[in-house]
N, C-alpha and C positions, 0 to 999 in steps of 0.2 A: 544105506543111510542110517544105520543104527546109531544111537547116542549112548555114550558111556554113562550118562547121568540118569538113565531110565526114562527119559522123556519120550514123547511120541516119535515113532519111527516107522518107516515104510521100506520094505524090501522090493527091489526092482530087478527083474530077471532079464537083463539086456542080452543075454546069450541066445535068446529065442528070436530076436529081431530078424536075423538073416534067414533062418529056416522057416519061420512062421509069419513074419511080418507084423507080429504083435509084441507088446511089452506087458507082461504080466506083473501085477503089483499086489502086495498084500501087507497086512498089519503084522509086523515081525513079532509082536508079543503074542499073537494068536497062531501058534504053530500047528494046531490041529486042523483037520480038514474042514472044520466048522468055522474057521476064521474068515473074515471078510477078504474076498479076492476080486480083482478087477483086471480085465485085459483091455488094452486100448491099442489102436493102430500105431505103428511107429511114427507116422506123420502127426497124429494127434498128440503123442507124447512129446515130440520135438516142438510142436507149437506151444504146448503147456510150459515146457522148460524155457522157451524163449520169453514167454509172458512173465514167468517168475524172475528170470535174470534181468529183464529190462524194467521191472516194476509196473508192468501193465495191469496187474491184478489189484493194485492198491493195497492199503493197509487196514481198511475197515471191514 
């Protein structure tokens, strides 16, 4: 989900869902091991995506 204009972006490692059941996420601008990283369950990530796609998170 990187942006060409240098804006905020997040990398999503969906290749680990089947083997680990988690979705690792990180700030793509911080490529060192000190960068912010987060892993969520596949179910939680699917719920989050659904909320984004349907506007359930609002704009405020």
